[in-house]
C-alpha positions as CSV (number, residue, x, y, z in Angstrom):
1,H,-29.5,68.1,53.3
2,P,-28.3,70.9,55.5
3,P,-24.6,70.3,57.4
4,G,-26.4,69.8,60.3
5,A,-28.3,66.7,58.9
6,L,-24.6,65.6,58.1
7,L,-23.3,65.5,61.5
8,A,-25.9,64.7,63.9
9,V,-25.7,61.1,61.6
10,A,-21.8,61.4,62.1
11,E,-22.8,61.5,65.7
12,R,-25.4,58.8,66.5
13,S,-22.6,56.6,64.2
14,G,-19.3,57.8,65.7
15,D,-18.0,59.4,63.3
16,V,-18.1,62.7,64.0
17,C,-14.2,61.8,65.8
18,S,-13.5,61.4,62.0
19,I,-14.7,64.3,60.2
20,D,-13.7,66.6,63.4
21,R,-9.4,65.3,62.9
22,F,-10.5,66.0,59.2
23,V,-11.4,69.7,59.3
24,L,-8.5,70.7,61.7
25,A,-5.4,68.3,59.9
26,R,-6.9,70.4,56.7
27,T,-6.7,73.7,58.4
28,L,-3.7,73.3,59.6
29,E,-1.9,72.0,57.0
30,H,-3.4,75.0,54.8
31,L,-2.3,77.5,56.8
32,S,0.8,76.2,57.2
33,G,1.5,76.1,53.3
34,Q,0.5,79.5,53.8
35,A,2.0,81.1,56.5
36,F,2.4,84.4,55.1
37,H,-0.6,85.3,53.9
38,A,-1.8,84.4,56.7
39,A,-0.1,86.1,59.1
40,Q,-0.9,89.6,56.6
41,S,-4.6,88.9,56.7
42,L,-5.9,86.7,59.6
43,D,-6.6,87.2,63.1
44,F,-8.0,83.4,63.5
45,I,-10.0,80.6,61.7
46,A,-12.1,79.1,63.9
47,V,-12.6,75.6,63.9
48,N,-15.5,73.9,65.4
49,L,-15.3,70.4,67.2
50,S,-17.2,68.3,68.8
51,G,-18.0,67.6,72.7
52,A,-17.8,63.6,71.8
53,S,-14.2,64.5,69.7
54,L,-12.8,66.0,73.2
55,N,-14.4,63.1,75.5
56,D,-12.4,60.3,73.1
57,P,-8.5,60.6,73.8
58,R,-7.5,59.4,70.5
59,F,-9.1,62.3,69.4
60,V,-7.4,64.7,71.9
61,A,-3.7,62.9,71.0
62,D,-4.0,63.3,67.4
63,A,-4.9,66.6,67.5
64,E,-2.3,67.4,70.4
65,A,0.0,65.8,67.9
66,L,-1.5,67.7,64.7
67,L,-1.1,70.8,66.8
68,S,2.9,70.7,67.8
69,E,3.3,69.3,64.0
70,H,1.6,72.5,62.9
71,S,2.8,74.9,65.7
72,A,3.5,78.2,63.6
73,A,-0.2,77.8,62.3
74,A,-1.7,77.0,65.7
75,R,-1.5,80.7,66.5
76,F,-4.2,81.5,64.0
77,L,-6.7,78.3,65.5
78,C,-10.2,79.6,67.7
79,L,-11.1,76.3,68.6
80,E,-14.6,75.8,69.6
81,V,-17.0,73.5,71.2
82,T,-20.3,72.5,69.4
83,E,-22.9,71.9,71.9
């Protein structure tokens, strides 16, 4: 199944925020662990977030905490909102 099918099911079931949180956390953790290499070879990494996540106060608070915790890596992120 294509990724779009998984995301559609996640949005209908209300689990899309969990997926967005997982992807954002893992991306920031990876960038933090590879800070030297990231600085040498990356302009940015795009992370897609659903509109539902951005309307969820808990997700927004978690995202702010993750970005603060990984502030050096956060400069490599481009957050995109999916339709």
